[in-house]
N, C-alpha and C positions, 0 to 999 in steps of 0.2 A: 430709321429705327423700325423694329418689327411691330406690327399692329398688335401682336400678342401682349405687348407691354402696356396697352391702353387700359385694360381691366385692372391689373395690379396697381397702376398709377391712380386710378379712381379710388380704389379701396384705401390706398395709403393716404391720399389727401383727405378722404372722407373721415378717416380715423383721427386725423389731427384737428378737425374743426370742433371747437367747443360749442355745444348746443346753445349755451346762453348768449354767445356772441351773435347768433342769428335770430335771437328772440324766442328760443325754445327752452322749455324747462329741462334742467339736467335730470331730475328724477332720481329715485333711489334704486331702481331695478335695472339700471343700465349695466351691461357687462363690459362696455367700453366707454371711453370718454367722448368719442366722436359722434358723428351723425349716423342715425339709422338709415337704411336704404330708402324707406318710405319718406323720410324727412328730406333727404337730398332730392329725391324725385319730385316732391312737392315744390321745393325751392326752384328747381329747374323747369317745372311745368311738363314733365314727362311721366309715364306710368312707372310704377315700381317694378313691374314685370320687365319692361324694356331696360331699365337700369340694371336689373339682375342679369339679364342676358348680355349686356355690355360688359359688366364686370367679370362674367364667367367666360367671355369670349365666344358666346353663342350668337351674338349679334355683332356685325362688323359694319364698317363704313357709315358711321353716324354723320349726319349733316353738319355743316359749319354752324348752323343755328343751334343745334343740340349741344355741340361742343362748347359754344359760347355761353349757353345757358348753364351748363355744368360748371364752367369756369367761374361764373358769377356765384353760383350756389356754394362752391368750394372756397370762395374768397381767394382765388389765385392771384398772384402778382402777374404783371404783364409778361415776364419771362416764363413763368409757369404756364400761363395761358397759351403762349406760343408753343411750348413743349407739348401740351395736351393736343393741340391741333396736329402737330407732327406725328405724335403717337397714333392719332386717328387716321393717318395717311393723307392729311390735308396740308396745304401750304399755310403757314402762319400769315395772318393779315399783314400786308406791307405798309410801310410808312407813307406810301402815296395814296392810301385809301383812308376814307373817313373812319376814325377810330370809334368802335362801339363797345370797347371793353370798359367795364365799370371797375375802377381800381378799388382795392380794399378800403382805402380812406373814405371814398365816396360811399361804399357799401356800408361802412360803419355808421355814416350819417343817416342812411336810409333805415338801418336797423333801429336807430334811436328815434326815428320819426314813424315808427310802425303804426301809430294811431292817427297819423296826419296824412291827408291826401298828397302823395308825391309821385311825380313821373320824371323819368330821365330820357332826354332826347339827345341824339348825336348832333354834330355840327350841321348836318343836312336836314335837321328837324324830323328824322325818322325815330319813332318811339323805340327805345331800347328796353326799358322795363318800367312797370307801374305797380304800385302796391295795392293791396285790397281796398283801403279807404278811397284811393283815387278811382278805382273801378266802380266802387259803390256810388261815388259822386258823379262821375262823368260817363259811365257806361263800361261794360265789360270789354277791355282791350284785348283779351285773349282771342276774341273772334275776328279781330282785324288782320287782314292779310294783304300782301303786296303794297300797292300805293296807299291803301287805306291806313297804313301805319304811319304815313307821313303827314304831319300837320299842315304843311304848305299845300299839298295836293287836296287835303280835305277842305281847306279854306277857299281854294280856287275852283275845284271841280266836284268835291264831295258834298256831304251834308253839313259840314262845319262841325261844331261841337255844341254842348249844352250851354255854353257861355253866350249870353244875349249880346247882340251888337246892333247899333243903328248903322245907317248907310255910311256915315262919316267915319265911324270907328272901324267898320269893315274895310273901307278904302285905305285908311291909314295902316291897318294891320297888314293888308296885302302888299302895300308898297314897302313896308319894312321887311316882310318875309322875302319878297323878290330880291331886295338889295342884299339881305343876309345870305341868300342862296348864291348870289353872284360872288360874294366874298369866299364862300366855301368852295364853289366851283373853281375859283382862281387858285385857291390853296391846294386843292386836290384834283388837278385836271385829269388824272388817269382813273379816277374812281368811276366804275361803270354804273353804279347805282345813281350817282348824282347826274351823270350824263343822260341816263334813261329818263330820270325825273324831269330834267330841263327840256329834253326833246318832247316828252309827252305833254308837258304843260304848254310849251310853245305851239304845239300842233293843235291843242284842243281848247285853249283858253285865250280869247282875244285880249282880255284884261292883263293876263300875265305877259303875253307877247308885247303889249304896249309898254309895260313896266320894264321888261327885260331889254327891249330895244332902246329904252331911255338911258340905260347904263348907269343909273344912280347907285351909289355905294352908301353904306351906313355902318355904324359901329354895332356892338352887340345889342341884343334886344333890351327893352326897358327892364331895369332890375326889379321894379315893383309896379303893379297895376291893380286897380280895383275892378273886379268883375262881378257880374250878376249871373250866377249859374241857375238855370231853370231845371230843377229836378222833377222828374215825372210823378213823384209821390208826394214830396213835401213842399213843392213849389219853389219860388225864387229865393236864392240865398246870396247875399252880398258878401263877397270874400276878397281878401287880399291875395294876390298871386305874386309871389316873389320868385325871381329867377336867379339862381346862382350859376355862374359859368366857370367851368374848369379851364384855366388859362392854357394848359398844355394841350389837351385834346379837344377842347371846344364843347364838351358835354354840357347840356343845359339841364339843370335840376330845378323843376318847377314845384313850388310848395304852396298849398292853399290853406289859409287859416282865416278864422273869424275872430272879431273882437270879443274877448271873454265877457260873459255876463249879458250878452245881447240875444235877441230872438234869432239872429242869424247863427250864433254859436249853437243854440238849441236845435235849429233846423239842420245844421251840418252834422251834429251828433246823431240825430234821427236818421238822416240820409245814409250815414255810414252804417248804422245798425241794420236798416231795412235793406240796403244794397248788399251788404255782406251776407245776410241771410239768403237773399235771392241767388247770389253767386254760388252758395254752398248747395242749395236745393238741386 
């Protein structure tokens, strides 16, 4: 298909999205029921100017990451997402690759949890999307690039996260992560991202190499865990981290909550406010 169809497709799909379904007020001054350009740009994490140039055909060859972000913002189905990739001159993600598409059903869940820290990881534990409360709690994820976006890499070679761990907890988490990655690598043997990650970890982490060579397998991650998140402003917050796993694509939806009426709930609320303000500044 001609790349000139990419812009019209964006405008057509943008016009059909009800602002209220993505957590935006409908307002009385809207000339159309759909999303404004600046709203879609914000959802996709790109500039309004770049989106304008894409829609007008003055910008061509968007990256796969941009197309994927636009598909999420537009709440496209898997078939529509594939079509958008094709219109951009890109190959649609194959079935032998780790899926990173957030289906509309999962996106609706995220929309309804707009005030709760939520992050979505793919089956290889690479971050797909995180909402503003999650960034406020755990740090700005928009600054993460390359391997930094992978939770397994961060736990073996990076700085980890704000979640406190003792040596035993860290060893247990690393063992579970290595085993889960082995399951993902077996399911998607042709995925270049997974292969690069395994090669990098094997070459640079003796602990990962030991676990990987051990060949242990495990089921999905623990559905619920208690974590202490050490926030740089409000201090330690004890939270429940519940993980929902999409059975089809292996997406992991991580949700952080505090018991209502507790000091931890107050600290989580404060961390969200403070962090969101700093992200906007």
